[in-house]
MARFI-29379 format. One line per field, with one value per atom (N, C-alpha, C): residue number from 1; x, y, z. Coordinates in steps of 0.2 Angstrom, whole numbers. Example, Ala and Ser with C-alpha at 12.3 -4.5 7.8 and 13.67 -1.06 7.14 Angstrom:
nr: (1; 1; 1; 2; 2; 2);
east: (66; 62; 66; 64; 68; 64);
north: (-28; -22; -16; -11; -5; 0);
up: (39; 39; 39; 35; 36; 39);
END
This chain:
nr: (1; 1; 1; 2; 2; 2; 3; 3; 3; 4; 4; 4; 5; 5; 5; 6; 6; 6; 7; 7; 7; 8; 8; 8; 9; 9; 9; 10; 10; 10; 11; 11; 11; 12; 12; 12; 13; 13; 13; 14; 14; 14; 15; 15; 15; 16; 16; 16; 17; 17; 17; 18; 18; 18; 19; 19; 19; 20; 20; 20; 21; 21; 21; 22; 22; 22; 23; 23; 23; 24; 24; 24; 25; 25; 25; 26; 26; 26; 27; 27; 27; 28; 28; 28; 29; 29; 29; 30; 30; 30; 31; 31; 31; 32; 32; 32; 33; 33; 33; 34; 34; 34; 35; 35; 35; 36; 36; 36; 37; 37; 37; 38; 38; 38; 39; 39; 39; 40; 40; 40; 41; 41; 41; 42; 42; 42; 43; 43; 43; 44; 44; 44; 45; 45; 45; 46; 46; 46; 47; 47; 47; 48; 48; 48; 49; 49; 49; 50; 50; 50; 51; 51; 51; 52; 52; 52; 53; 53; 53; 54; 54; 54; 55; 55; 55; 56; 56; 56; 57; 57; 57; 58; 58; 58; 59; 59; 59; 60; 60; 60; 61; 61; 61; 62; 62; 62; 63; 63; 63; 64; 64; 64; 65; 65; 65; 66; 66; 66; 67; 67; 67; 68; 68; 68; 69; 69; 69; 70; 70; 70; 71; 71; 71; 72; 72; 72; 73; 73; 73; 74; 74; 74; 75; 75; 75; 76; 76; 76; 77; 77; 77; 78; 78; 78; 79; 79; 79; 80; 80; 80; 81; 81; 81; 82; 82; 82; 83; 83; 83; 84; 84; 84; 85; 85; 85; 86; 86; 86; 87; 87; 87; 88; 88; 88; 89; 89; 89; 90; 90; 90; 91; 91; 91; 92; 92; 92; 93; 93; 93; 94; 94; 94; 95; 95; 95; 96; 96; 96; 97; 97; 97; 98; 98; 98; 99; 99; 99; 100; 100; 100; 101; 101; 101; 102; 102; 102; 103; 103; 103; 104; 104; 104; 105; 105; 105; 106; 106; 106; 107; 107; 107; 108; 108; 108; 109; 109; 109; 110; 110; 110; 111; 111; 111; 112; 112; 112; 113; 113; 113; 114; 114; 114; 115; 115; 115; 116; 116; 116; 117; 117; 117; 118; 118; 118; 119; 119; 119; 120; 120; 120; 121; 121; 121; 122; 122; 122; 123; 123; 123; 124; 124; 124; 125; 125; 125; 126; 126; 126; 127; 127; 127; 128; 128; 128; 129; 129; 129; 130; 130; 130; 131; 131; 131; 132; 132; 132; 133; 133; 133; 134; 134; 134; 135; 135; 135; 136; 136; 136; 137; 137; 137; 138; 138; 138; 139; 139; 139; 140; 140; 140; 141; 141; 141; 142; 142; 142; 143; 143; 143; 144; 144; 144; 145; 145; 145; 146; 146; 146; 147; 147; 147; 148; 148; 148; 149; 149; 149; 150; 150; 150; 151; 151; 151; 152; 152; 152; 153; 153; 153; 154; 154; 154; 155; 155; 155; 156; 156; 156; 157; 157; 157; 158; 158; 158; 159; 159; 159; 160; 160; 160; 161; 161; 161; 162; 162; 162; 163; 163; 163; 164; 164; 164; 165; 165; 165; 166; 166; 166; 167; 167; 167; 168; 168; 168; 169; 169; 169; 170; 170; 170; 171; 171; 171; 172; 172; 172; 173; 173; 173; 174; 174; 174; 175; 175; 175; 176; 176; 176; 177; 177; 177; 178; 178; 178; 179; 179; 179; 180; 180; 180; 181; 181; 181; 182; 182; 182; 183; 183; 183; 184; 184; 184; 185; 185; 185; 186; 186; 186; 187; 187; 187; 188; 188; 188; 189; 189; 189; 190; 190; 190; 191; 191; 191; 192; 192; 192; 193; 193; 193; 194; 194; 194; 195; 195; 195; 196; 196; 196; 197; 197; 197; 198; 198; 198; 199; 199; 199; 200; 200; 200; 201; 201; 201; 202; 202; 202; 203; 203; 203; 204; 204; 204; 205; 205; 205; 206; 206; 206; 207; 207; 207; 208; 208; 208; 209; 209; 209; 210; 210; 210; 211; 211; 211; 212; 212; 212; 213; 213; 213; 214; 214; 214; 215; 215; 215; 216; 216; 216; 217; 217; 217; 218; 218; 218; 219; 219; 219; 220; 220; 220; 221; 221; 221; 222; 222; 222; 223; 223; 223; 224; 224; 224; 225; 225; 225; 226; 226; 226; 227; 227; 227; 228; 228; 228; 229; 229; 229; 230; 230; 230; 231; 231; 231; 232; 232; 232; 233; 233; 233; 234; 234; 234; 235; 235; 235; 236; 236; 236; 237; 237; 237; 238; 238; 238; 239; 239; 239; 240; 240; 240; 241; 241; 241; 242; 242; 242; 243; 243; 243; 244; 244; 244; 245; 245; 245; 246; 246; 246; 247; 247; 247; 248; 248; 248; 249; 249; 249; 250; 250; 250; 251; 251; 251; 252; 252; 252; 253; 253; 253; 254; 254; 254; 255; 255; 255; 256; 256; 256; 257; 257; 257; 258; 258; 258; 259; 259; 259; 260; 260; 260; 261; 261; 261; 262; 262; 262; 263; 263; 263; 264; 264; 264; 265; 265; 265; 266; 266; 266; 267; 267; 267; 268; 268; 268);
east: (4; 0; 4; 3; 7; 2; 3; -2; 2; -1; 2; -4; -2; -7; -4; -8; -5; -11; -10; -15; -13; -17; -16; -20; -17; -20; -25; -31; -36; -36; -33; -33; -27; -25; -19; -20; -15; -16; -9; -8; -2; -1; 5; 6; 3; 4; 2; -6; -9; -16; -19; -16; -18; -18; -12; -11; -15; -16; -20; -27; -30; -37; -38; -33; -34; -33; -28; -27; -30; -33; -36; -31; -25; -20; -19; -17; -16; -10; -11; -6; 1; 2; 8; 12; 8; 11; 13; 9; 11; 17; 18; 24; 30; 29; 35; 37; 32; 33; 37; 35; 38; 45; 46; 53; 58; 55; 59; 59; 57; 58; 52; 46; 41; 37; 38; 33; 37; 34; 37; 33; 36; 32; 37; 33; 37; 39; 46; 49; 54; 52; 56; 56; 51; 50; 54; 56; 59; 56; 55; 52; 58; 56; 60; 56; 60; 57; 54; 49; 46; 46; 50; 50; 46; 45; 42; 35; 32; 25; 21; 23; 19; 21; 23; 25; 18; 17; 11; 11; 6; 5; 0; 2; -2; -7; -13; -18; -14; -16; -13; -6; -3; 3; 2; 6; 5; 10; 7; 10; 9; 14; 14; 16; 13; 15; 15; 21; 22; 23; 18; 17; 18; 23; 23; 26; 21; 23; 28; 30; 35; 42; 42; 48; 49; 44; 45; 47; 45; 47; 54; 57; 64; 69; 74; 78; 85; 89; 95; 101; 106; 112; 116; 119; 123; 129; 131; 137; 143; 149; 154; 158; 158; 162; 169; 173; 180; 185; 183; 186; 182; 182; 179; 184; 184; 189; 186; 180; 177; 172; 175; 170; 168; 171; 169; 171; 167; 169; 169; 172; 173; 169; 165; 161; 162; 160; 160; 153; 150; 143; 142; 137; 136; 132; 132; 128; 120; 117; 109; 107; 112; 111; 111; 106; 106; 111; 113; 117; 113; 107; 102; 95; 91; 84; 80; 74; 69; 63; 58; 52; 49; 50; 46; 50; 56; 59; 67; 70; 78; 81; 77; 80; 84; 84; 89; 94; 96; 101; 107; 113; 119; 119; 116; 116; 112; 106; 102; 106; 108; 111; 118; 121; 127; 125; 119; 117; 115; 112; 110; 116; 120; 126; 131; 131; 136; 132; 126; 122; 124; 125; 127; 124; 124; 121; 126; 122; 126; 124; 129; 128; 131; 128; 130; 136; 141; 147; 148; 146; 147; 142; 141; 136; 140; 136; 138; 132; 131; 125; 123; 116; 114; 116; 117; 119; 126; 130; 137; 139; 145; 147; 154; 156; 162; 163; 168; 170; 165; 163; 159; 161; 162; 163; 156; 156; 150; 152; 150; 152; 147; 150; 146; 144; 146; 144; 143; 140; 138; 145; 149; 155; 160; 160; 164; 161; 155; 151; 153; 153; 154; 161; 166; 173; 175; 172; 173; 170; 164; 160; 164; 167; 171; 176; 179; 185; 182; 176; 174; 171; 168; 166; 172; 177; 183; 188; 186; 190; 197; 197; 204; 204; 199; 199; 201; 206; 207; 203; 198; 193; 195; 196; 198; 192; 190; 185; 188; 185; 186; 179; 180; 174; 175; 170; 171; 166; 169; 165; 165; 160; 159; 164; 166; 171; 178; 182; 190; 192; 194; 196; 203; 207; 214; 215; 216; 217; 223; 226; 232; 231; 227; 226; 222; 217; 213; 208; 209; 205; 198; 192; 186; 183; 182; 180; 173; 169; 163; 159; 156; 152; 146; 144; 138; 133; 127; 122; 124; 128; 130; 136; 139; 145; 151; 157; 163; 164; 166; 167; 173; 177; 183; 184; 185; 186; 193; 197; 203; 203; 204; 203; 209; 211; 217; 215; 217; 215; 219; 216; 219; 220; 215; 215; 209; 210; 205; 203; 197; 194; 191; 195; 193; 187; 187; 182; 175; 175; 168; 168; 173; 172; 171; 175; 175; 182; 182; 188; 188; 192; 193; 197; 194; 197; 197; 202; 203; 201; 197; 194; 195; 199; 199; 195; 191; 187; 189; 189; 191; 185; 179; 173; 168; 163; 158; 151; 150; 143; 139; 132; 128; 129; 131; 132; 138; 143; 148; 152; 154; 158; 154; 148; 143; 142; 141; 139; 145; 151; 157; 159; 159; 161; 156; 149; 144; 145; 147; 148; 154; 158; 164; 163; 157; 155; 157; 158; 160; 156; 150; 146; 148; 147; 149; 144; 147; 143; 138; 131; 126; 123; 125; 122; 115; 110; 103; 101; 104; 102; 106; 112; 116; 119; 117; 119; 114; 116; 111; 111; 106; 106; 110; 112; 116; 115; 115; 113; 118; 124; 129; 128; 123; 122; 127; 128; 132; 139; 144; 151; 155; 153; 157; 158; 164; 166; 170; 169; 174; 179; 185; 190; 195; 196; 201; 199; 200; 199; 206; 208; 214; 213; 215; 214; 218; 219; 221; 216; 215; 210; 209; 204; 203; 202; 201; 200; 207; 212; 218; 224; 223; 229; 233; 230; 234; 232; 237; 235; 232; 226; 222; 222; 223; 223; 219; 213; 208; 208; 208; 208; 203; 198; 194; 196; 201; 204; 208; 212; 216; 213; 208; 205; 210; 216; 221; 219; 220; 219; 225; 227; 233; 232);
north: (-6; 0; 6; 11; 17; 23; 27; 33; 39; 45; 51; 55; 58; 62; 69; 74; 81; 84; 86; 89; 95; 100; 105; 103; 103; 101; 107; 105; 110; 111; 107; 108; 105; 106; 104; 96; 92; 85; 82; 76; 72; 70; 70; 69; 62; 57; 50; 50; 54; 54; 57; 63; 66; 62; 59; 55; 48; 45; 39; 41; 47; 49; 50; 54; 56; 50; 45; 40; 34; 32; 26; 21; 22; 17; 16; 10; 9; 13; 15; 19; 16; 10; 6; 7; 7; 8; 15; 19; 27; 28; 25; 26; 23; 17; 14; 18; 21; 25; 32; 35; 41; 39; 34; 32; 31; 29; 27; 33; 39; 45; 46; 44; 45; 50; 54; 59; 66; 71; 77; 83; 88; 94; 100; 106; 112; 115; 116; 118; 124; 130; 136; 137; 136; 137; 132; 127; 122; 115; 111; 104; 99; 96; 92; 85; 80; 74; 75; 72; 72; 64; 63; 56; 55; 60; 59; 58; 52; 51; 55; 57; 60; 68; 70; 77; 81; 86; 90; 95; 94; 99; 104; 111; 116; 117; 120; 121; 125; 122; 126; 122; 118; 114; 110; 110; 106; 100; 94; 88; 83; 80; 75; 68; 64; 57; 53; 50; 47; 40; 36; 29; 24; 20; 14; 8; 3; -2; -7; -6; -10; -7; 0; 3; 3; 3; 3; -4; -9; -16; -18; -14; -16; -16; -20; -21; -20; -15; -13; -17; -18; -21; -15; -17; -12; -9; -3; 0; -2; -1; -2; 5; 6; 12; 10; 14; 12; 17; 23; 28; 34; 35; 41; 47; 52; 57; 64; 63; 68; 72; 77; 81; 78; 72; 68; 61; 56; 49; 45; 40; 36; 29; 28; 22; 18; 11; 7; 5; 8; 7; 0; -4; -10; -9; -14; -14; -13; -9; -8; -3; -1; 4; 11; 15; 22; 27; 32; 37; 41; 43; 47; 44; 46; 44; 48; 46; 50; 52; 55; 57; 51; 45; 39; 36; 39; 36; 36; 35; 35; 30; 25; 20; 15; 15; 11; 16; 21; 26; 26; 27; 28; 33; 39; 45; 43; 40; 39; 34; 28; 23; 26; 30; 33; 38; 42; 46; 42; 37; 32; 29; 27; 24; 28; 34; 39; 44; 45; 49; 56; 58; 65; 67; 73; 75; 72; 71; 68; 72; 74; 78; 74; 75; 71; 75; 72; 75; 74; 68; 65; 60; 57; 52; 46; 40; 34; 30; 27; 24; 19; 18; 13; 6; 5; -2; -3; 2; 1; 1; -2; -2; 2; 3; 6; 12; 16; 21; 27; 30; 36; 40; 47; 51; 54; 55; 58; 63; 70; 75; 76; 79; 79; 86; 91; 98; 101; 107; 110; 113; 116; 118; 113; 107; 102; 99; 99; 96; 101; 107; 112; 111; 111; 111; 104; 99; 92; 92; 94; 94; 98; 104; 108; 104; 99; 95; 91; 88; 84; 88; 94; 98; 101; 103; 106; 101; 94; 89; 88; 89; 89; 82; 78; 71; 66; 61; 56; 50; 48; 43; 37; 31; 25; 20; 17; 11; 5; -1; -7; -10; -13; -15; -22; -26; -32; -30; -30; -29; -35; -34; -40; -39; -45; -45; -45; -45; -45; -38; -34; -27; -26; -24; -23; -16; -13; -6; -4; 1; 4; 11; 14; 21; 23; 19; 21; 27; 33; 39; 38; 39; 39; 46; 50; 57; 58; 53; 55; 59; 65; 69; 66; 68; 65; 70; 70; 75; 82; 82; 88; 91; 87; 90; 86; 89; 85; 80; 74; 69; 65; 63; 59; 53; 47; 41; 38; 36; 32; 25; 20; 13; 9; 5; 1; -6; -11; -18; -21; -25; -28; -36; -39; -46; -48; -53; -55; -62; -64; -70; -73; -77; -79; -84; -88; -93; -90; -84; -81; -75; -74; -68; -61; -60; -54; -51; -45; -42; -37; -38; -34; -27; -22; -15; -11; -6; -1; 6; 10; 16; 22; 27; 33; 38; 42; 47; 54; 59; 65; 70; 67; 71; 66; 69; 65; 65; 64; 64; 58; 58; 53; 47; 41; 35; 35; 39; 40; 34; 30; 24; 19; 18; 14; 15; 22; 24; 24; 26; 26; 19; 14; 7; 4; 5; 2; 6; 12; 15; 13; 9; 6; -1; -4; -11; -15; -13; -17; -15; -16; -14; -18; -15; -18; -24; -29; -35; -34; -35; -34; -27; -23; -17; -17; -17; -18; -12; -6; 0; 0; -1; -1; -7; -13; -19; -24; -29; -34; -36; -38; -40; -46; -47; -53; -54; -61; -63; -59; -58; -55; -47; -44; -37; -33; -27; -22; -23; -26; -27; -20; -16; -9; -7; -5; -3; 3; 8; 13; 11; 10; 7; 12; 18; 22; 30; 33; 41; 44; 49; 53; 60; 64; 71; 74; 81; 85; 87; 85; 87; 95; 98; 105; 107; 103; 105; 105; 100; 100; 101; 100; 101; 94; 89; 82; 79; 75; 71; 65; 63; 57; 52; 46; 41; 35; 34; 29; 23; 17; 11; 6; 4; -1; -8; -9; -16; -18; -14; -16; -13; -9; -6; -2; 0; 4; 11; 15; 22; 26; 31; 35; 42);
up: (0; 0; 0; -4; -5; -5; 0; 0; 3; 2; 5; 8; 13; 17; 19; 18; 19; 23; 29; 33; 37; 39; 44; 50; 55; 62; 64; 65; 67; 75; 79; 86; 89; 95; 98; 99; 96; 96; 95; 98; 97; 89; 87; 80; 78; 82; 80; 80; 84; 84; 78; 76; 70; 64; 64; 58; 57; 63; 63; 62; 64; 63; 56; 53; 46; 41; 43; 38; 39; 45; 46; 48; 48; 49; 57; 59; 66; 69; 75; 78; 78; 78; 79; 72; 66; 60; 59; 61; 61; 65; 71; 75; 71; 68; 64; 58; 55; 49; 51; 57; 59; 61; 64; 66; 61; 55; 49; 44; 46; 42; 37; 38; 32; 34; 40; 42; 42; 39; 39; 41; 44; 46; 45; 46; 44; 51; 52; 58; 56; 59; 57; 50; 46; 39; 35; 38; 34; 35; 29; 30; 32; 38; 41; 43; 45; 47; 54; 55; 62; 64; 69; 71; 78; 82; 88; 88; 89; 89; 93; 99; 104; 104; 99; 98; 98; 103; 103; 97; 93; 87; 89; 87; 88; 82; 84; 78; 72; 66; 60; 58; 62; 60; 54; 49; 43; 44; 43; 44; 37; 35; 29; 31; 28; 29; 22; 21; 14; 16; 15; 18; 12; 13; 8; 12; 12; 17; 14; 7; 5; 7; 6; 8; 15; 19; 27; 29; 25; 27; 25; 21; 20; 26; 26; 31; 28; 30; 26; 29; 25; 27; 31; 36; 40; 37; 37; 35; 40; 38; 43; 44; 50; 52; 52; 48; 47; 51; 52; 55; 58; 64; 67; 68; 64; 64; 67; 71; 75; 71; 67; 63; 56; 55; 49; 51; 47; 48; 41; 41; 35; 36; 31; 31; 25; 26; 20; 19; 13; 12; 8; 10; 7; 0; -4; -10; -8; -11; -10; -5; -1; 4; 1; 2; -1; 3; 0; 3; 8; 5; 10; 8; 12; 12; 7; 6; 2; 6; 3; 7; 10; 7; 10; 15; 17; 23; 22; 28; 28; 32; 34; 38; 34; 27; 23; 20; 24; 21; 26; 23; 26; 31; 29; 34; 40; 39; 45; 50; 47; 51; 54; 51; 54; 60; 59; 64; 70; 69; 75; 78; 74; 77; 81; 79; 82; 87; 86; 90; 89; 83; 82; 75; 73; 66; 61; 55; 49; 43; 39; 33; 27; 21; 15; 12; 11; 8; 0; -2; -9; -9; -16; -17; -20; -19; -22; -23; -29; -32; -26; -26; -21; -23; -29; -31; -30; -29; -28; -21; -20; -13; -12; -6; -5; 0; -1; 4; 3; 9; 9; 15; 14; 20; 22; 29; 32; 37; 36; 40; 46; 51; 57; 59; 55; 56; 50; 49; 42; 39; 43; 41; 38; 41; 39; 33; 32; 26; 20; 21; 16; 13; 18; 16; 13; 15; 12; 5; 5; -2; -7; -5; -10; -13; -9; -12; -18; -17; -22; -28; -27; -32; -36; -32; -35; -38; -38; -41; -38; -32; -28; -24; -25; -22; -27; -26; -30; -28; -33; -31; -36; -32; -36; -35; -40; -40; -43; -41; -45; -47; -53; -56; -60; -61; -65; -71; -77; -83; -88; -92; -97; -102; -105; -111; -108; -113; -112; -114; -109; -110; -108; -113; -111; -112; -106; -105; -100; -102; -98; -98; -92; -92; -98; -100; -105; -103; -107; -105; -109; -105; -108; -107; -112; -111; -114; -115; -119; -114; -116; -112; -110; -104; -101; -99; -101; -100; -102; -108; -110; -106; -102; -98; -99; -98; -99; -94; -96; -91; -93; -88; -89; -84; -87; -83; -85; -81; -83; -81; -86; -84; -85; -81; -81; -80; -84; -83; -77; -73; -67; -68; -71; -72; -77; -81; -86; -84; -85; -84; -90; -94; -101; -100; -95; -94; -93; -89; -88; -92; -97; -101; -98; -92; -89; -87; -86; -84; -78; -73; -67; -69; -68; -70; -64; -64; -59; -63; -60; -63; -59; -61; -58; -62; -58; -61; -59; -64; -63; -63; -65; -64; -60; -58; -55; -57; -64; -67; -64; -65; -63; -67; -63; -66; -71; -69; -74; -76; -71; -73; -76; -74; -77; -85; -86; -93; -97; -95; -99; -101; -96; -98; -102; -101; -106; -113; -113; -119; -124; -121; -125; -125; -124; -125; -119; -113; -108; -101; -102; -96; -90; -84; -78; -76; -74; -72; -67; -69; -64; -65; -70; -71; -74; -70; -73; -77; -77; -80; -87; -88; -94; -96; -93; -95; -94; -90; -88; -81; -78; -71; -70; -63; -62; -54; -52; -45; -40; -42; -38; -37; -41; -41; -45; -44; -47; -45; -49; -47; -48; -43; -43; -36; -34; -27; -28; -23; -22; -17; -19; -15; -12; -14; -12; -12; -7; -7; -5; -8; -6; -7; -2; -2; 4; 3; 9; 13; 19; 23; 24; 22; 23; 30; 34; 41; 45; 43; 47; 43; 36; 31; 31; 34; 34; 27; 24; 19; 21; 18; 20; 14; 16; 11; 14; 11; 14; 9; 12; 7; 10; 6; 8; 7; 3; 2; 8; 11; 17; 24; 23; 29; 33; 30; 33; 32; 38; 38; 39; 35; 36; 35);
END
């Protein structure tokens, strides 16, 4: 069942009561949906998630519920905290986990799970496809988020990925610069190993730009779609064989050179 609810409270009322009355849903389902980030309200002129079921709402308060029992029934794989650096942390996001939530909920997102695990605010710094796995930074204050995000937008982060592609691809720092969505894009591909029996190739990919689905689209564009790429190739039981394995940059908060690796889990 998928439905939306948008109402203005006419009298002082608990949030869970107002939503249950207007939707006809059991209160326990409303509480679960609220805890999972499917309820929104306006606070200080900004739309934010409302998780507290017993929040007292004043007359005129606008509240919204985006209820999807399939979304709410999902159980996410847990991310791994690799390093807590105070103002930001490093995580390994598993395949299938969202970077951030949607209006329908955020319990299957890295940001929410990190927020719960560390009991502190979490801000998105950069993105990684839900189907992909690998390293992600999460900031814990707005200034750190802005500074780290600037690194990614300013192309001063070295981002390394590994992928298994279809076919036999012999590449040595192959530059793929096909524009994406009318914007310049550059990926560099190097072969790591070939598997003639399965007709696949393991490659390392460095990207100098960060367009949507850049690696997936570039590799598919040269006839070597990533194994398990349901959008640009074909589905596979193992899922999308793409991982973000290294991040390198000069920390804008400390000036220290950082090199994070998912392969060895070494942090320097």
